[in-house]
TORKERO-792032 format. One record per atom (N, C-alpha, C, O): residue number from 1; atom name; x, y, z. Coordinates in steps of 0.05 Angstrom, whole numbers. Layout:
% TORKERO-792032
NODE  num  atomo       u       v       w
NODE  NUM     CA       X       Y       Z
...
//
This chain:
% TORKERO-792032
NODE  num  atomo       u       v       w
NODE    1      N     390     346     135
NODE    1     CA     391     333     109
NODE    1      C     377     311     107
NODE    1      O     361     308      88
NODE    2      N     381     292     127
NODE    2     CA     366     267     129
NODE    2      C     337     265     133
NODE    2      O     323     247     124
NODE    3      N     325     286     148
NODE    3     CA     298     293     154
NODE    3      C     284     305     128
NODE    3      O     260     301     124
NODE    4      N     300     319     114
NODE    4     CA     290     331      88
NODE    4      C     281     312      68
NODE    4      O     259     313      56
NODE    5      N     303     295      64
NODE    5     CA     301     269      48
NODE    5      C     276     254      57
NODE    5      O     259     245      41
NODE    6      N     275     251      81
NODE    6     CA     252     230      89
NODE    6      C     226     246      86
NODE    6      O     206     234      78
NODE    7      N     224     271      91
NODE    7     CA     197     286      85
NODE    7      C     192     287      55
NODE    7      O     169     285      47
NODE    8      N     211     290      39
NODE    8     CA     203     292       8
NODE    8      C     198     262       2
NODE    8      O     181     259     -15
NODE    9      N     206     244       9
NODE    9     CA     198     217       6
NODE    9      C     171     210      12
NODE    9      O     155     201      -4
NODE   10      N     166     216      37
NODE   10     CA     138     214      48
NODE   10      C     117     231      34
NODE   10      O      94     223      33
NODE   11      N     125     252      24
NODE   11     CA     105     268       6
NODE   11      C     101     259     -20
NODE   11      O      80     264     -31
NODE   12      N     119     245     -31
NODE   12     CA     119     229     -58
NODE   12      C     105     203     -54
NODE   12      O      96     192     -74
NODE   13      N     104     193     -33
NODE   13     CA      89     170     -27
NODE   13      C      63     175     -25
NODE   13      O      46     160     -36
NODE   14      N      56     197     -11
NODE   14     CA      27     206      -5
NODE   14      C      15     216     -31
NODE   14      O      -9     211     -36
NODE   15      N      32     229     -49
NODE   15     CA      17     233     -75
NODE   15      C      11     206     -88
NODE   15      O     -11     201     -97
NODE   16      N      30     190     -90
NODE   16     CA      26     165    -103
NODE   16      C      -1     151     -90
NODE   16      O     -19     142    -106
NODE   17      N      -4     148     -66
NODE   17     CA     -29     138     -53
NODE   17      C     -52     150     -64
NODE   17      O     -70     136     -73
NODE   18      N     -53     179     -64
NODE   18     CA     -75     192     -75
NODE   18      C     -83     184    -102
NODE   18      O    -106     179    -109
NODE   19      N     -62     183    -119
NODE   19     CA     -65     175    -147
NODE   19      C     -80     149    -148
NODE   19      O    -101     144    -160
NODE   20      N     -66     130    -131
NODE   20     CA     -78     101    -130
NODE   20      C    -108      99    -122
NODE   20      O    -124      83    -131
NODE   21      N    -114     119    -103
NODE   21     CA    -142     120     -93
NODE   21      C    -161     129    -117
NODE   21      O    -182     117    -122
NODE   22      N    -152     148    -132
NODE   22     CA    -164     154    -155
NODE   22      C    -171     129    -173
NODE   22      O    -193     126    -184
NODE   23      N    -151     112    -176
NODE   23     CA    -153      88    -192
NODE   23      C    -171      70    -180
NODE   23      O    -185      55    -194
NODE   24      N    -173      69    -155
NODE   24     CA    -192      49    -141
NODE   24      C    -222      59    -145
NODE   24      O    -240      42    -148
NODE   25      N    -226      85    -145
NODE   25     CA    -251      95    -148
NODE   25      C    -261      94    -178
NODE   25      O    -285      92    -183
NODE   26      N    -243      97    -197
NODE   26     CA    -252      99    -223
NODE   26      C    -244      77    -242
NODE   26      O    -248      78    -266
NODE   27      N    -229      55    -227
NODE   27     CA    -222      33    -245
NODE   27      C    -247      17    -257
NODE   27      O    -267      12    -244
NODE   28      N    -242      11    -284
NODE   28     CA    -262       4    -302
NODE   28      C    -269     -30    -291
NODE   28      O    -291     -40    -291
NODE   29      N    -250     -40    -283
NODE   29     CA    -252     -68    -278
NODE   29      C    -242     -75    -249
NODE   29      O    -226     -61    -237
NODE   30      N    -253     -96    -238
NODE   30     CA    -242    -107    -212
NODE   30      C    -212    -111    -209
NODE   30      O    -201    -107    -187
NODE   31      N    -200    -120    -231
NODE   31     CA    -169    -125    -232
NODE   31      C    -156    -100    -229
NODE   31      O    -135    -100    -216
NODE   32      N    -165     -77    -241
NODE   32     CA    -154     -51    -238
NODE   32      C    -153     -41    -210
NODE   32      O    -133     -31    -198
NODE   33      N    -176     -45    -199
NODE   33     CA    -181     -38    -170
NODE   33      C    -162     -53    -154
NODE   33      O    -147     -40    -138
NODE   34      N    -161     -79    -155
NODE   34     CA    -145     -95    -140
NODE   34      C    -114     -86    -143
NODE   34      O     -99     -85    -124
NODE   35      N    -105     -79    -172
NODE   35     CA     -77     -71    -171
NODE   35      C     -73     -45    -157
NODE   35      O     -53     -42    -143
NODE   36      N     -92     -26    -158
NODE   36     CA     -90      -5    -143
NODE   36      C     -88      -5    -112
NODE   36      O     -75      12     -99
NODE   37      N    -105     -27    -101
NODE   37     CA    -104     -30     -73
NODE   37      C     -76     -44     -68
NODE   37      O     -65     -38     -47
NODE   38      N     -64     -60     -85
NODE   38     CA     -38     -67     -79
NODE   38      C     -20     -47     -79
NODE   38      O      -5     -46     -60
NODE   39      N     -19     -30     -96
NODE   39     CA       0      -9     -95
NODE   39      C      -6       9     -69
NODE   39      O      13      14     -55
NODE   40      N     -29      17     -63
NODE   40     CA     -34      31     -38
NODE   40      C     -20      17     -13
NODE   40      O      -8      29       5
NODE   41      N     -24     -11     -14
NODE   41     CA     -15     -27      12
NODE   41      C      20     -23      13
NODE   41      O      32     -20      33
NODE   42      N      32     -24     -16
NODE   42     CA      61     -23     -17
NODE   42      C      70       6      -6
NODE   42      O      88       9      10
NODE   43      N      56      24     -17
NODE   43     CA      62      50      -9
NODE   43      C      60      56      22
NODE   43      O      78      70      33
NODE   44      N      39      47      37
NODE   44     CA      35      48      64
NODE   44      C      56      37      79
NODE   44      O      67      48      98
NODE   45      N      62      13      69
NODE   45     CA      86      -6      77
NODE   45      C     115      12      78
NODE   45      O     130      12      98
NODE   46      N     118      27      54
NODE   46     CA     138      44      56
NODE   46      C     137      63      71
NODE   46      O     158      68      83
NODE   47      N     116      77      75
NODE   47     CA     111      99      93
NODE   47      C     118      92     120
NODE   47      O     130     108     134
NODE   48      N     109      64     132
NODE   48     CA     115      53     157
NODE   48      C     148      53     161
NODE   48      O     159      60     182
NODE   49      N     160      44     141
NODE   49     CA     186      39     143
NODE   49      C     201      68     145
NODE   49      O     220      72     160
NODE   50      N     192      84     130
NODE   50     CA     201     114     132
NODE   50      C     199     128     158
NODE   50      O     216     142     168
NODE   51      N     174     123     171
NODE   51     CA     170     132     198
NODE   51      C     191     118     217
NODE   51      O     204     129     235
NODE   52      N     192      94     212
NODE   52     CA     213      79     230
NODE   52      C     239      89     229
NODE   52      O     252      91     250
NODE   53      N     249      97     205
NODE   53     CA     275     106     200
NODE   53      C     278     133     214
NODE   53      O     299     139     226
NODE   54      N     254     151     210
NODE   54     CA     253     178     221
NODE   54      C     256     180     247
NODE   54      O     272     196     256
NODE   55      N     242     162     262
NODE   55     CA     239     160     291
NODE   55      C     259     147     302
NODE   55      O     269     155     324
NODE   56      N     269     127     289
NODE   56     CA     293     111     300
NODE   56      C     280      89     315
NODE   56      O     294      78     332
NODE   57      N     256      80     312
NODE   57     CA     243      56     325
NODE   57      C     240      34     310
NODE   57      O     233      35     286
NODE   58      N     246      12     322
NODE   58     CA     244     -14     309
NODE   58      C     212     -24     307
NODE   58      O     203     -38     290
NODE   59      N     199     -15     325
NODE   59     CA     169     -20     324
NODE   59      C     157     -17     300
NODE   59      O     144     -36     290
NODE   60      N     160       8     287
NODE   60     CA     148       9     261
NODE   60      C     155      -7     240
NODE   60      O     139     -10     222
NODE   61      N     181     -21     241
NODE   61     CA     190     -40     223
NODE   61      C     170     -66     227
NODE   61      O     159     -78     208
NODE   62      N     167     -72     254
NODE   62     CA     154     -98     263
NODE   62      C     124     -95     252
NODE   62      O     113    -113     241
NODE   63      N     112     -71     256
NODE   63     CA      87     -66     242
NODE   63      C      84     -66     218
NODE   63      O      64     -75     208
NODE   64      N     106     -56     201
NODE   64     CA     104     -58     173
NODE   64      C     105     -84     164
NODE   64      O      92     -90     144
NODE   65      N     120    -102     176
NODE   65     CA     120    -133     173
NODE   65      C      96    -146     173
NODE   65      O      86    -158     154
NODE   66      N      85    -143     197
NODE   66     CA      57    -154     201
NODE   66      C      35    -144     181
NODE   66      O      17    -158     171
NODE   67      N      38    -115     176
NODE   67     CA      19    -103     158
NODE   67      C      22    -116     127
NODE   67      O       3    -123     113
NODE   68      N      45    -119     121
NODE   68     CA      52    -133      93
NODE   68      C      41    -160      91
NODE   68      O      30    -169      71
NODE   69      N      45    -175     112
NODE   69     CA      32    -202     112
NODE   69      C       1    -206     111
NODE   69      O     -10    -224      97
NODE   70      N     -11    -188     126
NODE   70     CA     -42    -186     125
NODE   70      C     -49    -172      97
NODE   70      O     -67    -181      84
NODE   71      N     -35    -152      89
NODE   71     CA     -42    -142      62
NODE   71      C     -39    -162      39
NODE   71      O     -53    -161      19
NODE   72      N     -22    -176      43
NODE   72     CA     -15    -195      20
NODE   72      C     -37    -220      22
NODE   72      O     -46    -231       2
NODE   73      N     -42    -225      45
NODE   73     CA     -69    -246      47
NODE   73      C     -95    -234      38
NODE   73      O    -112    -246      25
NODE   74      N     -98    -209      45
NODE   74     CA    -123    -191      38
NODE   74      C    -125    -192       4
NODE   74      O    -146    -194      -8
NODE   75      N    -101    -190      -6
NODE   75     CA    -100    -186     -36
NODE   75      C    -108    -212     -51
NODE   75      O    -121    -212     -72
NODE   76      N     -98    -232     -40
NODE   76     CA    -102    -263     -45
NODE   76      C    -133    -265     -41
NODE   76      O    -147    -271     -60
NODE   77      N    -143    -262     -20
NODE   77     CA    -170    -266     -16
NODE   77      C    -190    -249     -35
NODE   77      O    -210    -261     -44
NODE   78      N    -185    -227     -40
NODE   78     CA    -197    -207     -61
NODE   78      C    -195    -221     -86
NODE   78      O    -216    -226     -98
NODE   79      N    -173    -228     -94
NODE   79     CA    -170    -240    -122
NODE   79      C    -185    -262    -127
NODE   79      O    -196    -266    -149
NODE   80      N    -186    -278    -106
NODE   80     CA    -201    -303    -107
NODE   80      C    -230    -300    -112
NODE   80      O    -243    -311    -130
NODE   81      N    -240    -281     -92
NODE   81     CA    -267    -274     -97
NODE   81      C    -276    -264    -127
NODE   81      O    -296    -271    -140
NODE   82      N    -257    -246    -136
NODE   82     CA    -260    -237    -163
NODE   82      C    -258    -257    -184
NODE   82      O    -273    -256    -204
NODE   83      N    -242    -272    -181
NODE   83     CA    -239    -297    -199
NODE   83      C    -262    -313    -198
NODE   83      O    -270    -322    -219
NODE   84      N    -276    -320    -174
NODE   84     CA    -299    -336    -177
NODE   84      C    -323    -321    -188
NODE   84      O    -341    -335    -199
NODE   85      N    -326    -294    -185
NODE   85     CA    -346    -279    -198
NODE   85      C    -347    -280    -228
NODE   85      O    -367    -281    -242
NODE   86      N    -319    -278    -237
NODE   86     CA    -317    -280    -266
NODE   86      C    -321    -306    -277
NODE   86      O    -323    -308    -302
NODE   87      N    -323    -329    -263
NODE   87     CA    -326    -352    -273
NODE   87      C    -357    -357    -277
NODE   87      O    -367    -374    -292
NODE   88      N    -370    -342    -262
NODE   88     CA    -403    -341    -263
NODE   88      C    -413    -328    -287
NODE   88      O    -437    -325    -291
//
């Protein structure tokens, strides 16, 4: 039962990532694309946590934490670049 719930959750997250990728590719503004990238980052983080729960390994949770920190810093850097371009 636990495995089935985890697989369904992973499938739903994968579908969400695909929808967000479409938004990244078709987003009319940079802010839309940035929001979609943030959603993708969050979904990948959730997938890493689910893999950790599924395998019973703490390593996935450590990787998820580091991934989240770098993802947040990347979003901040991209938003700063977009903000500077909009000022020009």
